[in-house]
N, C-alpha and C positions, 0 to 999 in steps of 0.2 A: 907485793902483787906479782903473780907469775903469769905473764902474758902467754906463756907456752900452753896454759890451760885451754886457750882458744886457738892457738896457732895451728894452722893446717897446711901452710904453703911454704915451700922451699924454692928459692930462685933457681937452684941448679936442677930441680926436677920439673920445672915448668916447660910446656911445649914451646917450640920456636915461635917467636912473634908475640908471646904473652909477656906482660910485665907483672912482676911480683914486687909490691911496694906497700908502705904503710897506708892505711885508709885515709889518713890526713892529707895525703897527696891527691886524693880524688874526691873527697867529700868532707863536710863538716856536720857535726851533730849540734843542732841549735835548740835552745830552750823553748818549750811551749809557754803559753801565757794562761794564768789562772782564769777559769770561767766556771763559777759554781752553778749548781743546778738552778738556784733561785735567779741567777743572772741571765740564764738562757731564755731567749725569745723564740717563739715558734717559727721555724724556718726549714730550709731544705739542705743546709750544709751540715755534714756529719761532724760531731765532736768526738775526739779520741782521747782516751786515757791509756794507762799502761796495760790494761786488759783488753783494749780494743775500743770499738765504738761505744760511747756511753750516752749518746743523745744527739739532738740537732740544735741548730742555732740559725738566726736570720742573717748572720754575717760570717765571713771566713777570715782566717789569718794567713793561710798558705794556699797558693795555687796548686791544684793537682795537675798531673798525678804526683803522689808523694809517698814517702816512707816514714814510719814512726817507730821509735825504739823505746821500750819501757825504761824509765829512769828510776822511779820509785815504786815499790810494791812488786809488781811482776817484772823484775829486772831482766832486761835483754830481750823481752818479747818483741817480735817484729811484726808490724802491720802495714797494709798497703791501702791507699785510697786513690781511686781513679779520678775523683772529683775534688774540687776545692774543699778545704776542711779547716777545722780549728783544733790545734793540739793544746791540751791543757798542761799545767805545770808539772805533771807527773811523767811526762814523756819528752823525748827529744824528737825533732823532725830533721830530715836529711836535706842539706843544701848541696847540690852538685857543684863541683868546681869545673867539670868538663862536660862532655856530651855522652857520658856512659849511659847505657840503656837502663831505664828506671826499673824494669822488671828484673834485669840481671842483678842490679844492686840489691834489690829486695831479696832475691834468692841467696845471694852471697852473704848478706848479713844474717839471714836465718841459719845458714850453714856454719857460721863461725861460732855458734853457741855462746853468745854474749852474756848469757845468764851466769857463766862461770866467773865473770868479772865483778861479782858482788863485792863492793868495797865498804859497805856500811856495817856498823857494829850492832845497830838496832834494827830499824826499818831497812830492808834490802835496798841498795842503791848502786847505780852505775855511774862512774865518772867519765867525762868525755876524754880526759887525758889518757886513761887506760885504753878506751876503745879506739882512739885515733892512731895508736901505735901498733895495732894488730896488722899483720900483713894480709893483703888480699891479692887475688890473681885477676888480672884484667886482660882478656883477649882484645883483638881488634873489634870495633863496633859491630861489624857485620856478623862476627861469630858470637858476640854477646847476644845479639838478637836471635840467632838460631838456637843457642842454648836456652835462652829464656822462653822461647816458643815451646820447646819440649817440656820444660819444667812447669810452665803455665798449664799445659794440658794435664799433666800429672796432678797438679794442685786442684784443678777443676774436678777431676775424677774423685780425688780424696774428699773435697767439699761435698760432692754429691752423695758419696757414701756416708759421710757424717750426717747429712740431712736425712737420709733413709733410716739410719740408726735412731736418730732423735724422733722421727715420726713413729717408728715402731715402739719406742719407749713411751711416747705420749699416748699411743693407742692402748698400751698396757695399763697405764694409770687410769685412763677413762673407762676401760673395760672392767677393771677391778672395782671401781666405784659403782658401776652398774650391777655387776654380778653379785656382790656381797651385800647389797642393800635392797635391790629390786628383783634379783634373780635373772635367769636367762631372758634375753630380749623377746617380748611377745608371749612369754610362757604364762604369765599370771594376769588374771583379770580382777582379782579381789585382794585387797591389802588391809592391813590393820595398823593402828597406832600403838606403839610400845614405848617402854622407857628409853629405848635407844633409837627411836624414830619409826618411820613407816616401813614395814616389811611385808612380804607376801603372807597371805592368811594361813597358808599351810606350813609356814616355818615356825620354829620355836626360838625363844630367847633363853639362852643358857649361859652358865659361867664357864670360864676356861677350866676351872677345877673339875667340872663335871665330865670333861672329855680327856682328862689325864689318866694314865695308867700307873703313875707314881708321882710323889710330891716333887715340886720344882727343886732343883739341886744346883748349888754353886760349887765351882771347882776350887782349886788351890793356887796359890801364887808364891812358890819358893823363888829364890834368886835365880834369874834367868840370864841367858847369854844369847847372842845373835847367831852363833855358829855351833855345830856339833862339836863334841859328843854330847849325849844326853837324850832325854825323852822329848819329842816335839810337844809344844803346848800351844793351843789355840788362844788367841788374845783378841782384843777389840778390833785390831786391824784386819782380822780375818772375816769380819762381818761386812758385807757389801752388797747392796741392791737385792736383799732377800736371800742371799746365799752365804754359807760359811765355807771358806776354802782354806787349804793348807799352804797357800802361797806365802803368807807372812808369819809363819810360826817362829817362835824362839825355842830355846832348849833349856831343860831343867834336869836336876837330879832328884828322883823320887824313889820311894821303896815300892815293893811289889803290891802291898795292900792298897796304897794310894793309886797306883797305876790301874788296878782293877776297879776301884770305886769311881774314879774320874775318867775312865777310858771313853773316848768319843767314838760313837758308832754311826754308820750310815743311817740316815733317817732322823738323827737327833736334831732338835731345833734349839738354837741358842739365842737368848735375849740379852741385850746389852744392859747391864745394871746401872751404869753411871757414865756420864759424859759432861764435859764443860758446856756443850751446846745442847739445849733442851730438845732440839729437833732430831738428835741422834739417839738420845737415851730411849730405851725400850724397843729400839729397832731390832729385828731378828734376822737370823740367817739359817737356812737348812743345809745340813751336811749331806750332799747328794751322793758322794762317793766314799767308800771305806778308805781311811788313810792307809798308805802303803806300809807304814810301820805303826805300832801302838802309839796313840796320841792322847793326851789329856787336855783339859781346858782350865783356864784361869778362873779365879774367883770374881773377875769382872763380868763373867758370863753366867747366865742361869740356864740350865739345861731343862728342856721340856720333852717328854715322851708321851705320845697320844694313844688312846684306846681306839683301835681300828674298828671296833664294833659300834663306835659312836661317830667317828669322823674318818673319812677315807684318806689314804696317804696323800700328803701334800695340800689338803684342803686348808688346814689351819695356817701353814706357812704362807700360802698365797693370800688368805684372808687378812693375815697380820700386816701385810703391806698396804692394804686399802686405807685411804686417807682418813675416813671417818673413824675406823677402829683405832688406828695408831694415834691419832690426835686425841681421842678420848682417853686412851691409856696414858699418854704423855702428860695429860693435864693433872694426873695424880702424882707426878714426880715432885720431889721436894729438894730444895737447894740448900747446900751446906758445904763449907770449905771449898768454894769455887766449883763444885760439881752438882749436877742434877742427878738424883738417885731414885731408883725404882725398887720397891720392895717386892718380895715374893708374894706377900699377902695381897697387894694390889693387883698383881698379875693373876693370882688365883681367882680373885673376885670379879675380874673384868668380864663384862657381858658381851655376847656376840649373837648374831642371827644364824641359826643352824637349819639348813634345808634338810629334807629327807635324803637318805644315802644315795638313791639313784640320781637325784639332781646334783648332789655333791660331785658324783663321778663325772657328770657332763661338764660341770663348771671346771673341774680339774683338767679335763681333756682339752677344753678351750684355752685355759691358761697355759697348758703345756705347749700347745701349738704356737701361742703368742711368744713364749719364751724361746722356742726353737727358732722363730723368725728373728728375734733379737740376736740370738747366737749366730745365725747366718750373716746378719748385717755386721756383727762384730768381726767375724772372720774375713768378710769382704774388705772391711776398712783396714784391718791389720795387714792383709796382703797388699793392698794399694799403698799403704803407708810404707811398707818395706820396700816396695818398688820405687816410691818417690825418694826415699833416703838413699837407695842405691844410685839412682840417677843423679842426685845432688853430689854424692861422693865422686862419681865417675866423670860427670860433665864439668863440674867446677874445678877439678884438678887436672883436666885434660887427658885422663886415662882413656876416655872415649870421646872421639871428636864427632861433631855434627857437621855434615856437609850438605850445603844447600843444593 
């Protein structure tokens, strides 16, 4: 075990008046106590596991404020509770040995990247022995309070940005369910019962096959590598939240005919053929930008290209993310060899509700605006997160001092 993976402090680089010493000199990680969901009684005290709060109970084990560190599963994740709480047996809780500021200790433990101390060979695990010997930096109590005050504000801003992003995502999910089953809000007064449910009277029920301009096509999967040289290849990791990106491509060697036949182009829509989790199989992603270099796609993906005289650009990719359509399609998946698999035939035959082209354009415009809002929230969160990490680095190493 290399403790240097987490080590960030050197005594000779610490500011005057700071102590750099092993964590065991200032705190102890104590085991939580098992409390299954069946054993929990309705109450006001939060129950914490390695992923954070997992419920409530009518009794507490530790007086707050307190800090929790993931022991099993989400190794090294650090959580804070302002109130009395119950830590279950997948987490440690912190026992202070002196009067260090609780908030300062919380930020210090997060900064140390304890997840790098995974000591288990199967289920990820963190041993107290390893964590206790990591060096931490400890200013005087008044400076700990000043540092934690700045970092608390940064964390509050980050939390608010995360909530705005989650609100935007929730709105997107609710909006899709409305738009692709009932149409634009307030637009339709008359509806009809169909094989896929109630839809506006002016809409048609059609198959995916009827709006394609070419048959569904699977790529190829030659031996790949993580780094160049070679031709970039899109794989299952490239499909995320309705989009296909080139962020996680690998590289392969292919001949010119294969490159031409399997070349990915902007506007292509890729469907995930198989996955160990049924909730991911058949999910799709739109390639919104032309790859910077010629790129192909693997045989784990099925490429769909749509007839623009039948469906406007981006209508099907947005519709594909709606809960009712995707769950209906996923119900056709078959399990074998540990994977849920989706066939091209089932994709071609799947039905959906198709509005007239003018309403499709309005729906796409509304979805575009919603996606743009999510993108803005993402950018805001990324900027705040970068600021928070910079503050952690500078304040907890003393490179920047806080003066009251």
